[in-house]
All heavy atoms as an XYZ file, in Angstrom:
917
protein
N      -6.531      9.891    -20.021
C      -6.331      9.303    -18.679
C      -6.155     10.349    -17.681
O      -5.517     11.361    -17.828
C      -5.015      8.424    -18.716
C      -5.082      7.184    -19.430
S      -6.014      5.976    -18.559
C      -6.264      4.804    -19.827
N      -6.625     10.090    -16.435
C      -6.493     10.966    -15.321
C      -5.440     10.382    -14.373
O      -5.202      9.182    -14.439
C      -7.802     11.184    -14.579
N      -4.902     11.148    -13.505
C      -4.020     10.746    -12.440
C      -4.929     10.714    -11.212
O      -5.597     11.599    -10.838
C      -2.972     11.831    -12.114
C      -2.108     11.430    -10.952
C      -2.062     11.913    -13.444
N      -4.879      9.581    -10.595
C      -5.665      9.318     -9.408
C      -4.732      8.764     -8.350
O      -3.689      8.184     -8.571
C      -6.737      8.269     -9.603
C      -7.753      8.582    -10.698
C      -8.734      9.638    -10.153
N      -9.731      9.963    -11.148
C      -9.981     11.052    -11.664
N      -9.493     12.214    -11.060
N     -10.961     11.311    -12.567
N      -5.162      8.920     -7.030
C      -4.464      8.417     -5.910
C      -5.322      7.192     -5.399
O      -6.510      7.377     -5.104
C      -4.312      9.454     -4.791
N      -4.623      6.115     -5.033
C      -5.260      5.015     -4.449
C      -4.476      4.633     -3.153
O      -3.261      4.608     -3.022
C      -5.127      3.786     -5.506
C      -5.901      2.555     -4.791
C      -5.583      4.077     -6.837
N      -5.385      4.444     -2.115
C      -4.867      4.154     -0.739
C      -5.027      2.691     -0.413
O      -5.883      1.962     -0.986
C      -5.625      5.049      0.251
C      -5.372      6.456      0.264
C      -4.190      6.895      0.779
N      -3.774      6.231      2.039
C      -4.058      6.617      3.262
N      -4.706      7.723      3.478
N      -3.652      5.886      4.309
N      -4.135      2.271      0.446
C      -4.356      0.911      0.976
C      -3.443      0.682      2.243
O      -2.588      1.514      2.560
N      -3.775     -0.320      3.015
C      -3.031     -0.538      4.227
C      -3.223     -2.062      4.577
O      -4.245     -2.736      4.259
C      -3.481      0.260      5.351
N      -2.261     -2.479      5.405
C      -2.346     -4.002      5.856
C      -1.563     -3.865      7.243
O      -0.552     -3.266      7.420
C      -1.657     -5.003      4.857
C      -0.183     -4.782      4.703
C      -1.973     -6.402      5.334
N      -2.174     -4.746      8.137
C      -1.490     -4.903      9.398
C      -0.611     -6.202      9.397
O      -1.145     -7.235      9.057
C      -2.378     -4.950     10.565
C      -1.769     -5.021     11.835
C      -2.730     -5.121     13.122
O      -3.706     -5.782     12.968
N      -2.362     -4.454     14.178
N       0.606     -6.203      9.759
C       1.478     -7.311      9.702
C       1.304     -8.058     11.104
O       1.035     -7.411     12.148
C       2.964     -6.915      9.588
C       3.244     -6.137      8.298
C       4.756     -5.953      8.252
C       2.776     -6.780      7.074
N       1.474     -9.396     11.102
C       1.412    -10.107     12.285
C       2.731    -10.003     13.043
O       2.720    -10.152     14.303
C       1.137    -11.645     12.014
C      -0.247    -11.761     11.444
C      -0.520    -13.224     10.944
O       0.279    -14.132     11.362
O      -1.500    -13.477     10.153
N       3.824     -9.779     12.316
C       5.095     -9.737     13.041
C       6.047     -8.956     12.179
O       5.861     -8.802     10.899
C       5.689    -11.051     13.261
C       5.815    -11.983     12.004
C       6.014    -13.496     12.289
N       5.938    -14.232     11.080
C       4.903    -14.596     10.398
N       3.644    -14.284     10.984
N       4.959    -15.270      9.272
N       7.058     -8.473     12.705
C       8.120     -7.699     11.953
C       9.258     -8.587     11.461
O      10.305     -8.641     12.126
C       8.622     -6.590     12.863
C       9.641     -5.613     12.088
O       9.517     -5.469     10.853
O      10.528     -5.055     12.816
N       9.046     -9.251     10.398
C       9.989    -10.083      9.690
C      10.050     -9.683      8.201
O       9.001     -9.561      7.622
C       9.741    -11.605      9.902
C       9.767    -11.998     11.404
C       9.309    -13.392     11.653
O       8.883    -14.086     10.600
O       9.305    -13.927     12.777
N      11.231     -9.683      7.564
C      11.305     -9.310      6.189
C      10.365    -10.121      5.235
O       9.603     -9.512      4.472
C      12.799     -9.421      5.831
C      13.423     -9.331      7.140
C      12.602     -9.934      8.204
N      10.407    -11.393      5.291
C       9.674    -12.203      4.405
C       8.220    -11.962      4.567
O       7.436    -11.879      3.667
C      10.004    -13.701      4.612
C       9.346    -14.591      3.603
C       9.695    -14.308      2.120
O      10.788    -13.839      1.858
N       8.833    -14.588      1.231
N       7.795    -11.954      5.877
C       6.312    -11.731      6.199
C       5.970    -10.335      5.605
O       4.893    -10.118      4.888
C       6.042    -11.710      7.629
C       4.628    -11.486      8.028
N       3.561    -12.250      7.595
C       4.024    -10.518      8.753
C       2.435    -11.833      8.088
N       2.746    -10.733      8.723
N       6.754     -9.316      5.739
C       6.439     -8.001      5.278
C       6.357     -8.026      3.801
O       5.442     -7.531      3.138
C       7.545     -6.988      5.677
C       7.276     -5.566      5.033
S       8.484     -4.321      5.394
C       8.164     -4.072      7.193
N       7.226     -8.638      3.035
C       7.262     -8.746      1.570
C       5.940     -9.430      1.180
O       5.390     -8.935      0.197
C       8.487     -9.476      1.045
C       9.749     -8.920      1.515
N      10.909     -9.609      1.416
C      10.080     -7.716      1.932
C      11.929     -8.849      1.857
N      11.426     -7.626      2.155
N       5.575    -10.523      1.778
C       4.388    -11.239      1.400
C       3.150    -10.320      1.525
O       2.331    -10.252      0.629
C       4.267    -12.482      2.180
C       5.300    -13.617      1.855
C       5.292    -14.680      2.801
O       4.541    -14.661      3.794
O       6.131    -15.638      2.606
N       3.028     -9.712      2.631
C       1.849     -8.982      2.962
C       1.670     -7.715      2.058
O       0.709     -7.331      1.650
C       1.811     -8.570      4.448
C       1.593     -9.779      5.400
C       0.326    -10.451      5.143
O      -0.760     -9.847      5.409
N       0.310    -11.715      4.720
N       2.887     -6.979      1.885
C       2.853     -5.734      1.043
C       2.639     -6.133     -0.419
O       1.856     -5.410     -1.144
C       4.200     -4.997      1.234
C       4.231     -3.798      0.263
C       4.240     -4.486      2.658
N       3.212     -7.274     -0.838
C       2.924     -7.781     -2.211
C       1.450     -7.989     -2.375
O       0.838     -7.709     -3.461
C       3.764     -8.920     -2.548
N       0.854     -8.698     -1.437
C      -0.618     -8.972     -1.553
C      -1.479     -7.733     -1.594
O      -2.339     -7.520     -2.380
C      -1.069     -9.831     -0.270
C      -2.463    -10.199     -0.248
C      -2.894    -11.029      0.808
O      -2.073    -11.601      1.686
O      -4.110    -11.142      1.089
N      -1.110     -6.727     -0.752
C      -1.705     -5.488     -0.774
C      -1.585     -4.701     -2.091
O      -2.529     -4.265     -2.731
C      -1.194     -4.534      0.358
C      -1.839     -3.178      0.371
C      -3.336     -3.167      0.621
C      -1.203     -2.433      1.519
N      -0.367     -4.594     -2.561
C      -0.112     -3.898     -3.865
C      -0.793     -4.612     -5.020
O      -1.422     -3.972     -5.876
C       1.314     -3.833     -4.150
C       1.791     -2.888     -5.294
C       1.165     -1.515     -5.190
C       3.253     -2.874     -5.269
N      -0.744     -5.980     -4.995
C      -1.518     -6.777     -6.067
C      -2.942     -6.536     -6.004
O      -3.674     -6.409     -7.053
C      -1.105     -8.307     -5.888
O       0.290     -8.366     -5.974
C      -1.857     -9.082     -6.958
N      -3.504     -6.502     -4.851
C      -5.003     -6.313     -4.639
C      -5.441     -4.837     -5.170
O      -6.396     -4.687     -5.706
C      -5.432     -6.462     -3.236
N      -4.566     -3.814     -4.844
C      -4.833     -2.568     -5.381
C      -4.907     -2.520     -6.876
O      -5.791     -1.894     -7.449
C      -3.771     -1.591     -4.739
C      -4.015     -1.261     -3.286
C      -3.842     -0.252     -5.576
C      -2.946     -0.443     -2.652
N      -3.902     -3.186     -7.511
C      -3.863     -3.197     -8.927
C      -5.104     -3.951     -9.466
O      -5.755     -3.465    -10.433
C      -2.574     -3.773     -9.445
C      -1.283     -3.038     -9.147
C      -0.110     -3.844     -9.641
C      -1.272     -1.746     -9.913
N      -5.359     -5.090     -8.991
C      -6.427     -5.975     -9.487
C      -7.787     -5.270     -9.358
O      -8.660     -5.293    -10.242
C      -6.395     -7.286     -8.873
C      -5.237     -8.134     -9.325
C      -5.170     -9.564     -8.559
O      -6.014     -9.760     -7.602
O      -4.308    -10.341     -8.964
N      -8.097     -4.775     -8.163
C      -9.410     -4.181     -7.862
C      -9.700     -2.931     -8.589
O     -10.843     -2.590     -8.781
C      -9.595     -3.910     -6.311
C      -9.637     -5.238     -5.601
C      -9.895     -4.991     -4.057
N      -9.626     -6.231     -3.300
C      -9.785     -6.322     -2.014
N     -10.110     -5.284     -1.323
N      -9.452     -7.414     -1.406
N      -8.627     -2.334     -9.161
C      -8.759     -1.032     -9.962
C      -8.484     -1.262    -11.462
O      -8.477     -0.304    -12.177
C      -7.830      0.038     -9.350
C      -8.367      0.528     -8.065
O      -9.379      1.194     -7.995
N      -7.761      0.147     -6.911
N      -8.398     -2.533    -11.793
C      -8.120     -2.862    -13.265
C      -6.875     -2.248    -13.676
O      -6.691     -1.764    -14.860
N      -5.804     -2.222    -12.928
C      -4.504     -1.560    -13.321
C      -3.455     -2.577    -13.554
O      -3.395     -3.629    -13.154
C      -4.038     -0.641    -12.121
C      -4.994      0.426    -11.684
C      -4.615      1.100    -10.311
C      -5.108      1.496    -12.734
N      -2.469     -2.140    -14.306
C      -1.212     -2.834    -14.558
C      -0.101     -2.068    -14.044
O      -0.229     -0.815    -13.838
C      -1.044     -2.940    -16.170
C      -2.115     -3.692    -16.924
C      -2.231     -5.189    -16.474
O      -1.112     -5.714    -16.283
O      -3.293     -5.740    -16.569
N       1.037     -2.720    -13.798
C       2.259     -1.969    -13.162
C       2.589     -0.781    -14.069
O       3.051      0.271    -13.521
C       3.341     -3.007    -13.203
C       2.523     -4.365    -13.024
C       1.319     -4.182    -13.836
N       2.347     -0.819    -15.397
C       2.703      0.336    -16.225
C       1.714      1.557    -15.954
O       2.177      2.715    -16.301
C       2.486     -0.043    -17.711
C       3.721     -0.718    -18.223
O       4.755     -0.853    -17.543
O       3.628     -1.392    -19.397
N       0.698      1.361    -15.289
C      -0.183      2.414    -14.868
C       0.308      3.242    -13.656
O      -0.185      4.198    -13.301
C      -1.611      1.958    -14.607
C      -2.295      1.309    -15.798
O      -2.040      1.774    -16.879
O      -2.934      0.288    -15.662
N       1.281      2.610    -12.909
C       1.767      3.288    -11.687
C       2.644      4.457    -12.060
O       3.534      4.338    -12.908
C       2.592      2.225    -10.888
C       1.752      1.067    -10.207
C       2.746      0.067     -9.687
C       0.943      1.706     -9.116
N       2.440      5.583    -11.444
C       3.303      6.729    -11.595
C       4.350      6.748    -10.467
O       5.552      7.002    -10.729
C       2.498      8.031    -11.544
C       1.471      8.013    -12.768
C       3.317      9.323    -11.645
C       0.394      9.162    -12.725
N       3.864      6.638     -9.219
C       4.831      6.547     -8.121
C       3.919      5.984     -6.934
O       2.771      5.932     -6.946
C       5.281      8.063     -7.673
O       4.211      8.849     -7.231
N       4.737      5.442     -5.938
C       4.222      4.827     -4.798
C       4.826      5.246     -3.528
O       6.132      5.162     -3.461
C       4.217      3.248     -4.902
C       3.414      2.645     -3.804
C       3.578      2.718     -6.207
N       4.193      5.667     -2.594
C       4.587      6.036     -1.223
C       4.202      4.877     -0.320
O       3.068      4.444     -0.349
C       3.830      7.293     -0.653
C       4.463      8.587     -1.189
C       4.162      9.137     -2.350
C       5.311      9.468     -0.416
N       4.922     10.339     -2.455
C       5.621     10.543     -1.291
C       5.952      9.359      0.780
C       6.369     11.597     -0.953
C       6.771     10.395      1.152
C       6.962     11.508      0.259
N       5.140      4.435      0.426
C       4.958      3.362      1.474
C       5.216      4.015      2.742
O       6.263      4.699      2.946
C       5.856      2.234      1.334
C       5.705      1.390      0.040
C       6.349      1.800     -1.070
C       4.823      0.323      0.006
C       6.198      1.106     -2.268
C       4.673     -0.423     -1.198
C       5.398     -0.006     -2.331
N       4.317      3.861      3.834
C       4.634      4.231      5.144
C       4.581      3.061      6.063
O       3.848      2.117      5.779
C       3.799      5.372      5.686
O       2.439      4.933      5.776
C       3.862      6.554      4.813
N       5.306      3.018      7.141
C       5.283      2.019      8.073
C       5.289      2.633      9.448
O       5.843      3.630      9.713
C       6.472      1.044      7.865
N       4.519      1.901     10.410
C       4.556      2.380     11.739
C       5.912      2.214     12.312
O       6.700      1.344     11.889
C       3.454      1.604     12.536
O       3.727      0.221     12.390
C       2.046      2.012     12.197
N       6.269      2.930     13.363
C       7.698      2.968     13.904
C       8.055      1.631     14.499
O       9.237      1.380     14.661
C       7.681      3.970     15.127
C       6.407      4.928     14.752
C       5.472      4.017     13.934
N       7.158      0.693     14.667
C       7.518     -0.606     15.279
C       7.952     -1.579     14.167
O       8.299     -2.756     14.344
C       6.352     -1.185     16.056
C       5.066     -1.184     15.416
O       5.026     -0.778     14.190
O       4.009     -1.760     15.979
N       7.878     -1.105     12.877
C       8.349     -1.966     11.760
C       9.715     -1.507     11.317
O       9.843     -0.414     10.830
C       7.437     -1.967     10.612
C       6.038     -2.529     10.953
C       5.082     -2.328      9.674
C       6.257     -4.052     11.194
N      10.764     -2.269     11.377
C      12.092     -1.856     10.978
C      12.948     -3.027     10.354
O      14.140     -2.891     10.170
C      12.811     -1.289     12.180
C      12.693     -2.079     13.453
N      13.406     -3.159     13.677
C      11.784     -1.903     14.439
C      13.133     -3.696     14.805
N      12.108     -2.964     15.375
N      12.291     -4.197     10.019
C      13.035     -5.246      9.469
C      13.441     -5.085      8.060
O      14.446     -5.622      7.515
C      12.300     -6.514      9.686
O      11.090     -6.557      8.922
N      12.726     -4.327      7.310
C      12.977     -4.058      5.906
C      12.212     -2.888      5.335
O      11.229     -2.429      6.055
C      12.714     -5.310      5.029
C      13.589     -5.284      3.688
O      14.291     -4.184      3.503
O      13.620     -6.248      3.035
N      12.460     -2.507      4.210
C      11.690     -1.429      3.531
C      10.488     -2.028      2.780
O      10.668     -3.092      2.048
C      12.525     -0.703      2.447
C      13.640      0.012      2.958
C      14.957     -0.488      3.020
C      13.564      1.252      3.482
C      16.069      0.094      3.451
C      14.655      2.017      4.089
C      15.958      1.410      3.951
N       9.255     -1.536      2.987
C       8.138     -2.035      2.225
C       8.293     -2.109      0.677
O       7.784     -3.039      0.079
C       6.937     -1.197      2.719
C       7.398     -0.621      4.071
C       8.880     -0.431      3.961
N       8.996     -1.148      0.294
C       9.113     -0.990     -1.297
C       9.884     -2.238     -1.826
O       9.753     -2.505     -3.019
C       9.887      0.288     -1.661
N      10.600     -2.946     -0.949
C      11.310     -4.155     -1.460
C      10.249     -5.097     -2.102
O      10.559     -5.796     -3.056
C      12.139     -4.808     -0.371
C      12.678     -6.133     -0.725
C      13.273     -3.873      0.022
N       9.083     -5.174     -1.487
C       8.145     -6.099     -1.988
C       7.632     -5.728     -3.355
O       7.404     -6.600     -4.291
C       6.778     -6.066     -1.076
N       7.578     -4.417     -3.778
C       7.221     -4.001     -5.043
C       8.318     -4.318     -6.097
O       8.039     -4.857     -7.180
C       6.965     -2.459     -5.107
N       9.557     -4.219     -5.536
C      10.628     -4.611     -6.610
C      10.641     -6.060     -6.791
O      10.929     -6.501     -7.944
C      12.028     -4.085     -5.923
C      12.117     -2.595     -5.770
C      12.173     -1.910     -7.056
N      12.405     -0.381     -6.760
C      11.789      0.586     -7.417
N      10.929      0.293     -8.309
N      12.084      1.749     -7.123
N      10.269     -6.823     -5.764
C      10.244     -8.300     -5.960
C       9.085     -8.737     -6.963
O       9.162     -9.680     -7.522
C      10.146     -8.993     -4.633
C      11.376     -8.968     -3.885
C      11.175     -9.778     -2.527
C      12.559    -10.022     -1.866
N      12.434    -11.070     -0.893
N       8.122     -7.845     -7.028
C       6.981     -8.090     -7.959
C       7.332     -7.697     -9.396
O       6.557     -7.839    -10.300
C       5.761     -7.339     -7.543
C       4.965     -7.822     -6.432
C       3.833     -6.833     -5.986
C       4.315     -9.197     -6.640
N       8.558     -7.082     -9.551
C       8.944     -6.643    -10.947
C       8.673     -5.224    -11.208
O       8.906     -4.841    -12.343
N       8.145     -4.488    -10.197
C       8.013     -3.039    -10.423
C       9.337     -2.336    -10.169
O       9.656     -1.987     -9.051
C       6.883     -2.532     -9.442
C       5.586     -3.335     -9.742
C       6.695     -1.056     -9.550
C       4.489     -3.180     -8.697
N      10.056     -2.163    -11.343
C      11.353     -1.730    -11.232
C      11.656     -0.312    -11.714
O      12.677      0.281    -11.584
C      12.342     -2.665    -11.824
O      11.996     -2.811    -13.233
C      12.442     -4.017    -11.153
N      10.709      0.142    -12.542
C      10.803      1.518    -13.166
C       9.846      2.559    -12.705
O       9.500      3.503    -13.411
C      10.714      1.359    -14.776
C       9.338      0.837    -15.095
O       8.602      0.375    -14.305
O       9.083      0.839    -16.374
N       9.358      2.382    -11.485
C       8.407      3.334    -10.869
C       9.049      3.892     -9.644
O       9.668      3.145     -8.817
C       7.145      2.530    -10.422
C       6.247      3.474     -9.704
C       6.436      1.930    -11.611
N       9.047      5.168     -9.467
C       9.632      5.820     -8.213
C       8.933      5.278     -6.994
O       7.609      5.351     -6.954
C       9.448      7.243     -8.357
C       9.339      7.393     -9.967
C       8.601      6.202    -10.381
N       9.653      4.803     -6.085
C       8.951      4.272     -4.731
C       9.745      5.016     -3.623
O      10.922      5.267     -3.774
C       9.287      2.769     -4.531
C       8.822      1.874     -5.792
C       9.281      0.361     -5.477
C       7.324      1.961     -5.911
N       8.995      5.295     -2.481
C       9.621      5.925     -1.376
C       8.980      5.359     -0.116
O       7.763      5.030     -0.152
C       9.553      7.442     -1.415
C      10.489      8.070     -0.418
C       8.164      7.904     -1.285
C      10.729      9.477     -0.549
N       9.762      5.215      0.874
C       9.319      4.687      2.119
C       9.567      5.833      3.291
O      10.404      6.513      3.230
C      10.048      3.441      2.701
S       9.933      2.047      1.566
N       8.559      5.918      4.143
C       8.595      6.851      5.255
C       7.982      6.219      6.443
O       7.308      5.194      6.346
C       7.897      8.125      4.848
N       8.242      6.848      7.601
C       7.705      6.390      8.861
C       6.524      7.134      9.213
O       6.438      8.403      9.106
C       8.762      6.507      9.955
C       8.345      5.755     11.272
C       9.484      5.911     12.248
O       9.629      6.905     12.929
N      10.206      4.854     12.386
N       5.463      6.403      9.596
C       4.200      7.071     10.149
C       4.474      7.740     11.484
O       5.559      7.424     12.222
C       3.148      5.940     10.502
C       2.495      5.438      9.160
C       1.483      6.432      8.567
O       0.928      7.303      9.317
O       1.247      6.275      7.408
N       3.634      8.648     11.877
C       3.664      9.358     13.146
C       3.531      8.196     14.247
O       2.788      7.315     14.133
C       2.650     10.345     13.325
C       2.763     11.462     12.389
C       1.588     12.463     12.469
C       4.027     12.287     12.572
N       4.188      8.452     15.315
C       4.108      7.570     16.491
C       3.079      8.038     17.473
O       3.389      8.885     18.442
C       5.562      7.460     17.226
C       5.578      6.398     18.190
O       4.671      5.628     18.395
O       6.608      6.438     18.950
N       1.765      7.763     17.150
C       0.708      8.105     17.929
C       0.184      7.119     18.964
O       0.053      5.960     18.612
C      -0.523      8.459     16.971
C      -0.066      9.439     15.903
C      -1.683      8.949     17.761
C       0.288     10.798     16.472
N       0.108      7.527     20.214
C      -0.379      6.659     21.236
C      -1.750      5.986     20.883
O      -2.639      6.757     20.422
C      -0.524      7.336     22.682
C       0.789      7.699     23.263
O       1.735      7.064     22.904
O       0.784      8.689     24.017
N      -1.815      4.759     20.975
C      -3.070      3.966     20.683
C      -3.264      3.666     19.280
O      -4.241      3.091     18.860
N      -2.415      4.100     18.369
C      -2.541      3.766     16.927
C      -2.318      2.283     16.654
O      -1.622      1.622     17.442
C      -1.537      4.525     16.111
N      -2.898      1.775     15.686
C      -2.745      0.279     15.310
C      -1.268      0.028     15.039
O      -0.601      0.717     14.285
C      -3.550     -0.042     14.086
C      -3.560     -1.454     13.684
S      -4.597     -1.881     12.267
C      -6.146     -1.712     12.954
N      -0.745     -1.021     15.693
C       0.659     -1.395     15.471
C       0.865     -2.132     14.118
O      -0.068     -2.704     13.605
C       1.037     -2.197     16.674
C      -0.324     -2.895     17.044
C      -1.335     -1.818     16.727
N       2.153     -2.145     13.680
C       2.647     -2.931     12.605
C       1.772     -2.776     11.274
O       1.420     -3.762     10.676
C       2.697     -4.550     12.960
C       3.562     -4.812     14.150
C       3.456     -6.291     14.599
N       2.223     -6.789     14.528
C       1.335     -6.656     15.600
N       1.509     -5.931     16.568
N       0.015     -7.157     15.482
N       1.638     -1.588     10.944
C       0.825     -1.224      9.736
C       1.666     -0.654      8.659
O       2.494      0.248      8.838
C      -0.349     -0.256     10.092
C      -1.100      0.170      8.768
C      -1.284     -0.851     11.027
N       1.525     -1.160      7.425
C       2.169     -0.653      6.180
C       1.015     -0.027      5.387
O       0.001     -0.576      5.146
C       2.846     -1.610      5.400
C       3.356     -1.039      4.080
C       4.007     -2.318      6.273
N       1.241      1.307      5.030
C       0.215      1.992      4.254
C       0.835      2.245      2.851
O       2.024      2.334      2.717
C      -0.218      3.269      4.888
C      -1.022      3.070      6.130
C      -1.254      4.435      6.827
N      -2.168      4.318      7.906
C      -1.854      3.985      9.211
N      -0.545      3.745      9.446
N      -2.642      3.875     10.218
N      -0.040      2.347      1.842
C       0.370      2.699      0.450
C      -0.503      3.895      0.031
O      -1.734      3.927      0.167
C       0.060      1.425     -0.454
C       1.127      0.276     -0.137
C       0.246      1.892     -1.980
C       0.978     -0.937     -0.986
N       0.201      4.786     -0.716
C      -0.448      5.789     -1.421
C       0.206      5.684     -2.949
O       1.261      6.018     -3.022
C      -0.273      7.204     -0.865
C      -0.811      8.344     -1.696
C      -2.310      8.218     -1.803
C      -0.376      9.638     -0.987
N      -0.584      5.163     -3.830
C      -0.204      5.026     -5.206
C      -0.847      6.047     -6.042
O      -1.970      6.240     -6.067
C      -0.512      3.622     -5.664
N      -0.055      6.713     -6.906
C      -0.380      7.605     -7.925
C      -0.446      6.756     -9.210
O       0.551      6.188     -9.635
C       0.513      8.766     -8.020
C       0.551      9.604     -6.746
N       1.449      9.382     -5.751
C      -0.270     10.438     -6.191
C       1.293     10.185     -4.749
N       0.151     10.811     -4.934
N      -1.691      6.869     -9.905
C      -1.839      5.967    -11.072
C      -2.478      6.787    -12.230
O      -3.172      7.687    -11.962
C      -2.713      4.786    -10.717
C      -2.148      3.914     -9.563
C      -4.145      5.079    -10.330
N      -2.295      6.255    -13.425
C      -3.079      6.722    -14.575
C      -4.164      5.774    -14.771
O      -3.983      4.589    -14.829
C      -2.125      6.763    -15.840
C      -1.091      7.845    -15.789
C      -0.258      7.781    -17.041
O       0.173      6.746    -17.488
O      -0.011      8.907    -17.543
N      -5.318      6.341    -14.888
C      -6.565      5.492    -14.992
C      -7.748      6.280    -15.639
O      -7.775      7.525    -15.448
C      -6.989      4.804    -13.621
O      -8.162      3.993    -13.903
C      -7.316      5.880    -12.687
N      -8.553      5.606    -16.252
C      -9.817      6.191    -16.718
C     -10.976      6.254    -15.640
O     -12.033      6.696    -15.985
N     -10.660      5.660    -14.543
C     -11.707      5.578    -13.552
C     -11.979      6.966    -12.850
O     -11.077      7.702    -12.583
C     -11.265      4.714    -12.277
C     -11.143      3.228    -12.508
C     -10.466      2.542    -11.358
C     -12.436      2.566    -12.845
N     -13.246      7.219    -12.719
C     -13.585      8.524    -11.935
C     -13.151      8.349    -10.462
O     -13.038      7.177     -9.979
C     -15.125      8.653    -12.111
C     -15.554      7.291    -12.419
C     -14.483      6.560    -13.076
N     -13.018      9.376     -9.731
C     -12.575      9.277     -8.411
C     -13.520      8.448     -7.516
O     -12.958      7.623     -6.671
C     -12.451     10.697     -7.629
C     -11.306     11.564     -8.116
C     -11.391     12.859     -7.427
C     -10.319     13.729     -7.835
N     -10.283     15.096     -7.137
N     -14.846      8.498     -7.859
C     -15.722      7.705     -7.044
C     -15.731      6.282     -7.261
O     -16.176      5.530     -6.466
C     -17.195      8.206     -7.428
O     -17.399      8.095     -8.688
N     -14.958      5.773     -8.373
C     -14.854      4.415     -8.584
C     -13.572      3.732     -8.115
O     -13.329      2.583     -8.327
C     -15.125      4.097    -10.123
C     -16.607      4.254    -10.541
O     -17.476      4.364     -9.678
O     -16.861      4.375    -11.716
N     -12.636      4.618     -7.618
C     -11.353      4.067     -7.259
C     -11.550      3.240     -6.079
O     -12.202      3.595     -5.099
C     -10.390      5.248     -6.983
C      -9.111      4.751     -6.236
C     -10.041      6.015     -8.231
N     -11.044      1.996     -5.991
C     -11.167      1.067     -4.903
C      -9.927      1.162     -3.989
O      -8.758      0.786     -4.469
C     -11.282     -0.401     -5.386
N     -10.092      1.704     -2.833
C      -9.038      1.789     -1.864
C      -9.105      0.499     -1.031
O     -10.104     -0.087     -0.781
C      -9.226      2.953     -0.894
C      -9.319      4.252     -1.749
N      -8.288      4.808     -2.143
C     -10.436      4.935     -1.997
C      -8.628      5.928     -2.817
N      -9.931      6.010     -2.727
N      -7.963     -0.202     -0.817
C      -7.832     -1.584     -0.325
C      -7.253     -1.605      1.068
O      -6.115     -1.218      1.221
C      -7.015     -2.466     -1.226
C      -7.020     -3.866     -0.780
C      -7.705     -2.367     -2.777
N      -7.996     -2.085      2.049
C      -7.492     -2.240      3.396
C      -7.675     -3.650      3.812
O      -8.837     -4.181      3.920
C      -8.288     -1.304      4.345
C      -7.872      0.125      4.104
C      -8.369      0.820      3.036
C      -6.982      0.760      4.949
C      -8.034      2.194      2.756
C      -6.634      2.126      4.675
C      -7.078      2.820      3.625
O      -6.753      4.096      3.385
N      -6.659     -4.375      3.929
C      -6.656     -5.862      4.195
C      -6.670     -6.247      5.647
O      -6.070     -5.513      6.465
C      -5.512     -6.556      3.453
C      -5.434     -6.359      2.044
C      -4.118     -7.066      1.535
C      -6.632     -6.928      1.241
N      -7.425     -7.239      6.015
C      -7.438     -7.752      7.361
C      -7.909     -6.685      8.403
O      -8.779     -5.975      8.114
N      -7.162     -6.679      9.481
C      -7.512     -5.669     10.579
C      -7.399     -4.262     10.127
O      -8.069     -3.399     10.720
C      -6.678     -6.038     11.772
N      -6.561     -3.998      9.166
C      -6.425     -2.598      8.655
C      -7.633     -2.049      8.070
O      -7.826     -0.790      7.983
C      -5.251     -2.530      7.683
N      -8.683     -2.882      7.759
C      -9.944     -2.435      7.214
C     -10.627     -1.435      8.209
O     -11.400     -0.498      7.825
C     -10.859     -3.486      6.940
N     -10.309     -1.601      9.441
C     -10.909     -0.711     10.517
C     -10.369      0.707     10.508
O     -10.857      1.555     11.103
C     -10.778     -1.349     11.959
O      -9.408     -1.402     12.275
N      -9.236      0.938      9.775
C      -8.603      2.208      9.816
C      -9.434      3.215      8.940
O      -9.439      4.373      9.368
C      -7.194      2.149      9.143
C      -6.169      1.373      9.985
C      -4.941      1.129      9.164
C      -5.868      2.108     11.236
N     -10.011      2.737      7.955
C     -10.794      3.678      7.004
C     -12.000      3.034      6.549
O     -12.191      2.715      5.365
C      -9.915      4.120      5.829
C      -8.766      5.064      6.094
C      -9.150      6.359      6.682
N     -10.178      7.158      5.899
C      -9.818      8.048      4.944
N      -8.587      8.349      4.828
N     -10.794      8.690      4.327
N     -12.990      2.791      7.439
C     -14.243      2.130      7.143
C     -15.020      2.951      6.053
O     -15.799      2.422      5.341
C     -15.112      1.964      8.348
C     -14.486      0.907      9.248
C     -15.392      0.790     10.549
C     -14.636     -0.113     11.522
N     -15.395     -0.268     12.745
N     -14.745      4.251      5.974
C     -15.452      5.179      5.080
C     -15.059      4.851      3.628
O     -15.814      5.091      2.714
C     -15.291      6.613      5.394
C     -13.763      7.018      5.434
O     -12.875      6.183      5.791
O     -13.453      8.155      5.114
N     -13.842      4.370      3.378
C     -13.432      4.122      1.933
C     -12.952      2.791      1.687
O     -12.782      2.452      0.506
C     -12.276      5.194      1.538
C     -11.039      5.011      2.369
C     -12.751      6.632      1.534
C      -9.718      5.847      1.832
N     -12.768      1.924      2.633
C     -12.262      0.627      2.436
C     -13.301     -0.209      1.601
O     -14.462     -0.110      1.777
C     -11.966     -0.085      3.763
N     -12.780     -0.916      0.653
C     -13.596     -1.747     -0.228
C     -13.565     -3.203      0.255
O     -12.630     -3.762      0.520
C     -13.109     -1.732     -1.707
C     -12.901     -0.375     -2.334
C     -14.167      0.247     -2.773
O     -15.094     -0.473     -3.279
N     -14.407      1.512     -2.451
């Protein structure tokens, strides 16, 4: 097995804890499914949120999915003028047999415009 990094992002409609949990859970689930991964394949997950999101930690969504034995960390994105608002990003380190070229990076909804070069 190799260690690979998988990226993803989602733009939230509003800064509310339940909405954040639902959207981040959908993103994390899509990352796992599209890459044929199980929670046990996760090594660690970084979550970042734009500075306009402060209702909860994105990692709470992973814990609610039952991902309890994986190191998770949250950080704030840079506050760049003109950047897309209300975005949660994920950088997951995983064990997988996939070659780098087959890793599916997942950008949901409007966040797909952030990385058209790698979004699946």
